[in-house]
N, C-alpha and C positions, 0 to 999 in steps of 0.2 A: 874407196869409193863405200858407201852405205849402200846396202840392198835397197832394189825396190821392189814394189807389184806394180804390176800391169795389170787395174781395170779399163776392161771394154764394155760396154753398152750395147747392146743387142735386143734390133725388133727385126726377124722376120729377114734375116739376112745372110744366111747360109753360108753361098758362097765369097760375101765378103768377109766372112769372121772365118774361116780355113783357111783364105788366102791370107790374113793379116796374122794371125796364129804361128803361122808355117815362116812369114817374114819376119816372125818373132826371135826367134831361134838365132834366126842371121845377124846378133845386133852384138858390137862390141863388147857391153856390156850386158851379161845376161840376166835376165828378169830371173831375180831370184821367186817369184810366184804369178803366177798371173790367174787372176780369175773376168770371169763371164757373167756380167750382169742379166740374163738375158728377162725380158720385156713384154714375157707373155706367147712365145713366139708358138706358132703351130708350123715351121716349115722344117724340123730338127734342127737348128743351132743349136740346142742344149747338150742336144748329144754326141751332135759333133765335134764341140767342146770337148767336152767331156772322153773321147774318144781317143784326143786332140794330146789328153795329160794339162786343161785347165779346167781350174778351181773354178763349178756352178752352183751362183747363185741361180732358184727359178725365182722365176714372181708369176702367180695367179694366174692374173687378166694381167692384157695391158697397161700399165699405170701411167708408162710418160718418158725419157730418160731424166729428169732428176728424182725421181722413186727411183729409175736401175739404180744410177751410180750409189746412194745414198744404204742401200739395198747390199750392193755391189763392196764398198766401205767396210763394211762390219766385219766381212769377211776377211782383209785383207792386213796382213800382221808390222807390213814396215813402216819405216816411218816415211822415207818418199814411196807417193805412190805417182804414177804412169797413169794420164786419162786418156782412154783411144780409143776416137770412132771405129766403127769399123768401114768403113772409105778412105782409113788414112792409111796407108804407104808408107813408111818414115825410112830415111834410109838409113845404111846400117849402121853408122855413126848413129843414130837422136839422141839415142838416150842416155848414152855415156856422157858428147854433149853437152844436154843439160843443167844432167849434177855437178860434173866438173864444174861449172859457171855457174851455179844458183849453190853450189856450197862452197864455193872460191868468192863468190860476194856475197855469201849468208841472207838470201832469195828465200821469201817464203813460199813462192810459186816462179816458174818460170816458162816460154814457149821458145821454139822456134818460128820458121819461115816458109808456110806452109802456098806451094808451086799447082798454078790448076793441073786436073790429070792431064782433061780433055789439048791443055796445052799447057807444056812449059815450058815456052817462056814466061809467061802469064803469071800472077798470084794470085791467088787466091784467099790468103791473108794474112798478116803480120800480128801486128797487139789489138790489144780495141778503146776504143774513144768514146765518149758519151757527153754527147752536150746537154744543156739544160731541160732543151725539149724534149727530152726523155725517148732518143730515139740513137740505134751505138752505129757506129762504125768500123769495121773491120779494115784498119789504113790499109789500103791498097789494091785492094782488092781489088779485077780483074788490070789494075795497073799492071803494064809492063815491067818484069825483074830488073835491076841494075842497081846502082851505087849507093840512091839515096834510100834502100833498104837493108842495107847490108852493115848499119851502123848499132853494134849492143847498148841498149838504154833502161834503163830503170823505167815500172811501167808500172800503171796500178790495175788495171786492166788485162784481162785476157779471151780470149774463149777457150773454151771448156771442148772442141775439137779434139785437138793433142796436145796438153801440158800435164811438166809435173809440178806435184802439190808435197806439202808436207802432211802429213797425215792430223798433224797437231789442228792446220792451221783449222777443220770441220771443228777440232771441242776450244775451240778460241773463240772463231765466230757460229759457229751449228749449221748444221744440213744446208744442203740444197731448199729448197721451198718449192713443194711436190705442187702446193696450187700453184706456180708455172709450166710443171707439165716437162715439155718440151718448148725451146726458145729463150732466148733472156734470160733462163733461170740460172746462165752464167755472168749474164750481164750481174745481177742482184746479187749476187756470191759477192762478187767481188763488190760492190758500191760498199757492201759490210764492211769487207775487208781496208775498205780505201778508207770509210769516213776512223777507220781505230790506226791511220798510221801506217796500215802493212799494206806494201807495195812490191812488187815480183823485178821481173828482167828479161827480155824481149834476148833472144842469142840466133842471131839470123843461122851462124856455122848449122844450127843444129836443123834440117829440111831433110822437108819429107812433102807427097804429094797428096792431093786431096779430088777424088771423088764429089764431096758439095753436095749436103742434101740427101745424097744419095736414098735412103726412106722413101723421103713423103714427095721427095723436088722441090726446088728451090724453089719457084714458083705455084705452085699449086696450092688447091682450096686450102688446107690441111696449113699447109705452113704459114703464109697470107692471114689466116687465123688466130692462129695460135701466135704467129707476132703482135698481128696490131693489138687484138685483148694485153697482152703481157706487158707491153708497152707502158699503156696504163694502171698495169697493175704494180710496176715500176715506182708512179707519181703516186696510189696509192699510199703505199707499205711505205715511202721515203719521203715524202714532200711537204713542209708545212703547213701546217697550216688557214695559214697566207699567201698559201700557194702559184690561184691565182691571180692576187698581186706579185708574186713576187716574179712568174717565170708564164705567167697563162697566156704569155704575144707570144713567147717560143715556142712550148707546147702547140699554144694553135696553130705551126707555122708549120714544125715540123711534122704535127703529126696530119696536115688534112698534107704536105707535099712525098708523104710516105704511101695515103690516100693516090695520089696521082700517077704516083708509079704503079701500087694493085690496077689500076684503072691503063694501065698504059699496056700488063703486064695481060688482061685480061681477068682479073680479081678483085672486083670489086665492091663484085655480089661478097663473097668474105672478108674484104675487108668491111664492109658493115657489118659483117658478121661477131667479128673479130669488137671493133668496139663496141656493142652492143651485149655481147657477155662481155665486157670489164666494166660497162657501169653499169651491170648487175651486180658483178662481183665489189665492187669497189670502198662502199662503205663498207662492209665485216670485212676485210684484206685490211680497211685503217683501225679498224675496230679493235685488231687484235694483232697493233703489228705497234713497233715502240719508238717515232722518228727518231733520226742524231739527231743531236745537240745541230741549229738549222748553220750556224757561220761553221764547222766544220763540212757537211752536205754543199753550201753553198763554195767551199774554196775546192772540191774536189770535181763538180759539176764546172765551173768559169775555169779551172787549170786546163779538163780536157776537151774542151772549144777553145782556149789557146790552142789546143797543140790540136785541132781540127786543120783550126786555121794558118797557123807557120805552117805546116803538111800540104793543102790547100795550096796558098800561093807559093812553094818549093818546090811542089812537085806536077800542080794544073791545075785547076777544078773542074768537079764535077757540076753536072751544074745543080742537083737537089740542094749541093753543100753551096753555093753562090747565093742561091734563091733566100733557102735559109738564111744565112747572113742577110741578105736584105732585109728581109721582111722578122726576121730577130732583133734584130743589132748583131755589135760585133760586142764580145764578153769584155766585163772589167779589164782595164790593165793589170795587170800583178802590181799589188803593195810592194814597195821600198823597202 
């Protein structure tokens, strides 16, 4: 197996970071290099990481997940890069299983199964799927673990919470878009890959636990604001000029339903602020971006929706997706 660089972005997560660094020493495939990209922490994270033997890249001020990853990648020396959030607890064979599967299948990236830290019977998530409405679903999130989630499969999207990637991928498609800051920057990156026909692999035997948004909080005002903003930035950067005609119904349905979730969680004001920020940034993002050929994007989005629909029908409906397909309509059938 090829050697692996492990990259850990970190912002004021000293205790979690120290715990993860200690656990990495117990991996059955020993990382050839560990890099900590410290995003302007003020809690001694960088010093603690250095004392434990990690190479530390320090950003002068907090710039977000995307900037931290990009800075850390400049230090990674090996072709495989395993990206890990500091709130992930990987099982001892997590890295080995991902590398073996990715190399055996010629995959560009691979992700495994993450279980909830608070309730290991439940999934934190698996791979990602994206709909025409520019919202994403981490498949299985919150569901009880079971056989439905134990099948390896080719995937187009994977969260950067815990993922193995070829470093060359960033040379082919460019770095993470730092304008996204944190949240959906991984979806945006994978969308660039997907329209180029680049695919990855879901490896359910590579397991770990995830605390879930331990830095900002899953439904904190900051998290909701960033996600709400970045959903619009996805549209601005990737959707075609006639997107309102082609996808307007789906975008409106998806965004309003996500706003309803924010309202239910007491974060509606943050959702509004995020949409306002997204609209302010929309034209500048669009002007500086080159949209993919329309048919390629359409194929990726339609396939994502077909997979969401299939999984929801097979494993049980979430209210969000039931209402989304009711309002947006079913995706077009695959052409034979």
